[in-house]
N, C-alpha and C positions, 0 to 999 in steps of 0.2 A: 742350389742350382737353379738355372734358369734358362728358357727358349729364347732363341734369339732370332731377329727375322731382318734381311734386308730387302726392304720393299723399292724398288725402282731407284735404286741410289745412284747419283751421276758427282763427277767430280770434274772443275773445270779449273785451268789457271790461264785467267784473261779469256782468250778467245779458244785457248786447245783444251779439249776435253779428254781427259783420260781414263775417266772410265764411263761407260754407257749403259747404264741403267742396268744394275746387279740386281737379281733377285733369287736370294736362298733362304731358306728356313733350316733352321738349327733346333732339335728339339733338347729337351731338359738331359742333361746327362750324356749328351755325345761327343765324341770325339773328331773334329773336322778339319780336314786339313785345306789351306788354300795352296796350290801346287802351281807352278807356271814358270816359263825362262824372266830372266830380268827384266824389268822394265815392264812387266804385264800388267801391274797395278794391285798385285796381292798386299805388299806390304802398305800402299797406301788406304786399301781399303780396311786392314787392320788396324792404323791409325784413325781411322774417321768412327771406327766401332769404338775407340779406347776415347776418343773425345779430341786425339791430339791434332786433327786436320777438319777443317770446316765443309761439312756437306753442301755440296750446290744446288742438289736436289733430291728428291726422293725421304725414305722414311729408315730409320734404324729402330729398333724396337728391343729390350731386352727385359724379358717378363712380362712383355705384354704392355709396357710402358715406353712410349715413345721419347726418345734422349737426345735427337738432334740438337737441342738448345742446352744441355744438361755439361756440366764441365766432369773432367775426367773423376774428381773425388766424390762424385755425387752417382755414378753410373755402377756401383758395386762391382768393378772388376779390379784383376790385377794384371800387372804386364811384366813378363821375362822379356830383357833385350838380348839383342846379339851380343855384346859388349859386356855385360854382368853389370855394370854400373853401380859397384860397390864401393861404399867410402872408404879408403886406405886408413883414415885415423881411428877407423872401429873396428871393434872384433865382431867375429862373427856371429856373437849373441845380439851385439848392437845392433849389426846390420840387419840381423832378421828383423828384431823386433821395433826398427827405426819411425815405422809408419804408424804404429801402435802408441809410441811414444809420443808423436806429433798429435794425434787423437788425444791426447792428455791420461791415458791408460796408467794406472799405479804400476810399479816394478814387478808386484806380485804378479797381475794381471798378465804382463808381458812376458813374465817368466814359464806362467802357466801355458803360453800359448807356444812360446818359442821352443820349450823343452819337446814337447809331443812330434812339434815337427822336425826337429833335428834328429830325432829317432827315429823316424818315418826315412829321413835323408840319409841314415849312417853319419850324422854331423855332431852326436852327442860328445866326442871326444876332443870338438875343434871347436869349441864355442868360445874358448879365451883366446884363440890365435886370430891373427890379424890377416886381411887377404894377401897380402906378399908371401905369406908362409904356406898358403895353399896352391895345389894345382890346379891346372884349369878345369877339370871336372869338378874338384871341391868347390872352386869358385862358382861354377854355373849351379851346384848345388846348393848355396847359400842364397843366390838369386831364387831360387826356385822356392825356396823356405822363407824367405821374405814375402813371397806373393804368398804361400800357404796362411802365414799367421794372419792373413787378413779375412781368411774364410770369407773368400769374395761369390759372387753368383756366378763370374766367366772367369776363367783363366784365359791370357792371349800371351802367345807365345810367337817371338819374331825371329827365326830364323837362328834358334837358340844355340844350336851344335856347330854353326860354321867355320867357328873358332879353335874347335878342337879336331886332334888328329883322327885318322881313320878308325882306329880300333877305338879310342874314347867314344867316337859317335856313336857305335853301335852299342856299347854299356850303355851311354846314356841314354840312348834309343829306348831300352829295354826299359832304365827305370824311370823314365815317362809314361811309359804306357801301364807301367806297374802300380805307379803312383794315382791314374786316372781311374785304375779299377778298383783302387781303394778307396779313393775320396769321392768318384764318382762326379766330380763337377763339372758342368759345360767348357769345352774347350775348344777355342779356335786357333789354330797352328798354321805358321806361315814359313814354306820353304821352298825350294828351287829343287830340290832333291827328291825325284820322284821315288828313290827305295825308301828314304823315310816317310813319304806320304805312303806307299802302299804298304809298310810294316806296322805302322802306327794308328790309323785312321780307323774309323768307323765308317766315315763318308769323306770322299773327297771331291774338291770343287778344282777342275783344271781350267785355270783361267789365261787368256792370249789377247794381247791387245787392248785391254779393258773390257775384255767380255768374258763370259761365263761359257766355255765351250761345252764342258758337260759334267754332272752332278751323279754321283754313285758310290757305292759300295765299292772297295779297292778291285776285287777279282772281275765285278762287272764291269768297270772300266777296261780293265784288260782282257776280258773276253768280248766285249761287246763295243768297243771303241765307237763312238757316234761320227766320228769324222776322221781324216787323215793326220790332224796335227794331234788329237788325242790319242791315236794309234802310233803315232813316232813318237810322241813325249813317254807314254806310259810303256813301261818295259826294258829291261836294260840285260844283255844286250836289246836293241831295239830291233821293233819290225823290220824284215827286207820288203821292198815295196818294187814291183815290176809293172814296167807300162806295157798294154797291148790291148786287145779287144778279145769279146766273147765271139769264139766260133760256132758254128751251126750246130755241131755236134756235143755243145755243153761245155767243151773244152775252152782253157784260154790261152788265147793266141799271143805271145810276147812278140815284140816290134823285132826281135831278133829272129823271130820265126821257132823259137821254143814252145812246144804244146805241154801246159800244165794242166793237174787237174784240179777241179772244181768241184765242189759236194753241192753245196746250196747256191742258186745263181739268183736268187731271190728277186730283187725288180730290176738285174741287170738285163740288158736287151743285145742281141745280135747285132754285132758290128758297132756296138757302142764303146766310146773308147773310155779304157778302166785302169784304174790300179789295183793288181793283183798283192796281197799282204800276207805274208807268211811270219809267223814268229820263230825263233830259232830254233825251240824244242820241238816245233811241228815237222821237223825234218830227221830221216833216217838213213843211214848207210845202205846201199843196196838196192838201189833202185834205178832209174835209167835216164834221172836228169845229171848232165855231165856239169859238175863243179869246180873251175878251175882255182886251186888253191893258192892265195897270196902270203898269209900268215897262219901259223896255227899258234893256239896259245894253252897249253896245256894247264889245268887248276888242280890239278888231282884226280878228282872224282869226275870231273867233265873235262871235254877239250874243246874250245872255243875254235872256229874255223871261220877265218874270212877269205872270200873267194870273188869272182864274179861268174856269172852265169850269161855270157855273151858280154854285153858291155855293163851291165847291172852290178852294182854292187851288193852281194848276199852275206850274211851271216849265219853260220849254223852253231849248235850247242850237241853234243853227242857226248853221251856216258859210254864212252870208249876212249881208250889210248890208241890216237891214231899217229901211225909212221908215215907222214908225205912230205916231199920236197916243195918249196914254193915252185910254183909252177907246173906241178902235177895235178892229176883229175881225180877228184871222188865221183863215184855215181850214187847220186841220192834219191830219196823217196821223198815227197811230201803228202801229208795226211790231208785228204781232201776236206775234211770235215771241220779242219781247224784253218782253212783258205776266208779271208776276208777280201770281199769286192767293194771297192769307191769308184765314185763318180770321178773320172779323171778332171774335170770341169769345176763343180762345185766342191768336191772333196767330201761329200756324206757317202756314209755306209750306205749300201744295197742288198747285203745279204741279213737274213734275218736273224 
């Protein structure tokens, strides 16, 4: 395993710059997830790390060595793609050992690498089968096995679960995390799914429009988002956001006239135009804030309530079974300690 450093990395296509000076440090053995909406530059950055895209400016280091001009085969990395990229005419064992065969390894040496990897991934009984005989999850495990047998310094994953159904994605998510805990190889994983990022990562890099918005541990980003973009992107259901100002008594005065509790006001000033952010689980039943219900979504253990406070969409998650018709009203309470205040103009977080 090796550390990875991206120092002022830029990427342009002609006069159009798509990555605007990326600085990321990844420690040996870390599982780092690059997350963001489509078009934010995360896959381009991964391909630059792999050597599949030219670097316009800046440096990429793997294990302290600058790799800007090295071809992919000399970077000691292994990449798992979204579409598996298996050879249909080769068996599972042959697919897993193909890179070693190209490197001139003997059959015995290839078998010595393939068999343990197959055991780790639960593929030992499938080694003689062809890709067409496998399920989607099994094919993805073969692609992972092909990466493992190379024993690289860094694993790169490019949205590897996006072709799988929802239940299988959850299973594979756990398998990849377990695999990392066993191998402890430095891993860089790209996804647009923030649930994958939250559940798998040691560290998350949130990207938007070719820039890094925030880097931190999953719960750090959830509890202390640096700005409105991170606050709205991380978390499902998303954080509810209400426009207004800070009143003289320290409460939040929403644009519709509602008064909402605030704990720490941080750097917010009286009369400043603000965004009041509250997570769905920070709401409880039995308060004084009226929520007009539009939709209820019972999940069993919890009930999601989608409604409006004045003209603002609000989503709450309650650990109760709520029987209320659309158009009805729930009186809710908001935990002041869980409130986030953001500058409405710059979008930066103002609370501590």
